[in-house]
C-alpha positions as CSV (number, residue, x, y, z in Angstrom):
1,V,7.8,6.4,13.4
2,Q,8.6,6.9,9.8
3,L,7.2,5.0,6.7
4,Q,9.4,5.1,3.6
5,A,7.7,4.1,0.5
6,S,9.5,3.0,-2.7
7,G,8.8,1.5,-6.0
8,G,6.1,2.7,-8.1
9,G,6.7,4.5,-11.5
10,W,5.2,4.0,-15.0
11,A,3.6,1.0,-16.6
12,Q,1.6,0.2,-19.6
13,A,-1.8,-1.4,-19.3
14,G,-1.7,-5.0,-18.5
15,G,1.8,-4.5,-17.0
16,S,3.0,-4.8,-13.3
17,L,4.6,-3.0,-10.7
18,R,5.5,-3.4,-7.0
19,V,5.8,-1.0,-4.4
20,S,7.2,-1.4,-0.8
21,C,7.1,0.5,2.4
22,V,9.5,0.1,5.3
23,V,8.6,1.3,9.0
24,T,11.5,2.5,11.0
25,G,11.7,4.0,14.6
26,S,8.9,2.5,16.1
27,D,9.1,1.1,19.6
28,F,5.5,-0.3,19.2
29,T,4.4,-3.3,17.4
30,I,2.8,-2.8,14.2
31,N,-0.6,-4.5,13.8
32,D,-2.3,-3.6,10.5
33,M,-0.5,-2.3,7.5
34,A,-2.3,-1.1,4.3
35,W,-2.1,0.6,1.2
36,Y,-4.3,3.6,0.1
37,R,-4.4,5.4,-3.2
38,Q,-5.6,8.9,-4.1
39,T,-6.3,10.7,-7.3
40,P,-6.6,14.4,-7.7
41,G,-10.0,15.9,-6.3
42,N,-10.8,12.4,-4.8
43,Q,-10.5,11.2,-1.3
44,R,-7.7,8.7,-0.3
45,E,-9.3,5.2,-0.5
46,L,-8.1,2.1,1.1
47,I,-7.4,-0.6,-1.5
48,A,-5.7,-3.3,0.6
49,Q,-4.7,-4.0,4.3
50,I,-3.0,-7.0,5.9
51,N,-2.9,-7.8,9.7
52,R,0.2,-9.2,11.6
53,A,-1.1,-12.9,10.9
54,G,-1.0,-12.2,7.1
55,K,-5.0,-12.0,6.8
56,A,-5.6,-9.7,3.7
57,N,-8.6,-7.6,2.5
58,Y,-9.0,-5.9,-0.7
59,H,-11.2,-3.2,-2.4
60,D,-13.3,-4.7,-5.1
61,S,-11.5,-2.7,-7.7
62,V,-8.2,-4.4,-7.0
63,K,-9.3,-8.0,-6.2
64,G,-7.7,-10.6,-8.1
65,R,-4.9,-8.1,-9.6
66,F,-3.1,-6.6,-6.5
67,T,-1.6,-8.7,-3.6
68,I,-0.5,-7.4,-0.5
69,S,2.2,-9.0,1.7
70,R,4.3,-8.2,4.6
71,D,7.7,-9.1,6.2
72,N,7.0,-8.7,10.1
73,A,10.7,-9.2,10.8
74,K,11.6,-6.2,8.6
75,N,8.5,-4.2,9.4
76,T,7.9,-4.1,5.6
77,V,4.6,-4.2,3.5
78,F,4.5,-4.8,-0.2
79,L,1.9,-4.3,-3.0
80,Q,2.3,-6.5,-6.1
81,M,0.3,-4.9,-8.8
82,N,-0.5,-7.1,-11.8
83,N,-2.7,-6.4,-14.9
84,L,-2.5,-2.5,-14.3
85,Q,-5.0,-0.5,-15.9
86,P,-5.0,3.4,-16.5
87,E,-7.6,3.8,-13.8
88,D,-5.1,2.5,-11.4
89,T,-3.2,5.7,-11.9
90,A,-2.7,7.5,-8.3
91,V,-0.5,8.2,-5.7
92,Y,-0.1,5.2,-3.5
93,Y,0.3,5.6,0.4
94,C,1.3,3.1,2.8
95,A,-0.1,3.1,6.4
96,A,0.4,1.4,9.5
97,R,-1.6,1.1,12.9
98,V,0.1,-0.1,15.8
99,V,-1.4,-2.5,18.5
100,G,-4.0,-0.9,20.5
101,A,-4.8,2.0,18.1
102,S,-8.2,2.7,16.2
103,D,-6.8,4.3,13.2
104,F,-4.0,4.2,10.8
105,G,-1.8,7.0,12.6
106,F,1.3,6.6,10.6
107,W,1.7,7.3,6.9
108,G,4.3,7.1,4.1
109,Q,5.1,9.9,1.8
110,G,3.2,8.5,-1.3
111,T,4.7,7.1,-4.5
112,Q,3.2,8.0,-7.9
113,V,1.8,5.0,-10.1
114,T,1.1,5.9,-13.5
115,V,-0.3,3.5,-16.1
116,S,-0.9,4.4,-19.7
117,S,-3.1,2.8,-22.1
C-alpha cells in the first residue's frame, strides 16, 4: 500500500491551499482516512479525519477553516485549507486505516505547507 501526497506549498496568511493524497496498491478496503501535521520538535497531530461514509471530524484549531473530503472510487482524500495562518505551517501527512484495523497503518511521505504573515 502506498500513499502519495501532493499539493501544499506556500501561501500568505488568509490564503488557501489544497493537498491531496491517493492510495494505491491496496487489496483492502480503506475505512478512515486522515490528515496529520507536524512541526519541528512536536508530535504529529491529527487535524482531520473522514470515514468511508463521509463523516468528518476536525481538530479545534482548524474547524471552520479546513475541509476534508474523499473520493472512494479513486481512493483519494483531500484537504482544502482556507484562511491559512502562520501557525498552520507544518509538514502535512495523509494516513489511511483499512477495515478491521485499529490504527492508521499507512502513511504518505508528507508535504510542506508554509504560511507567511
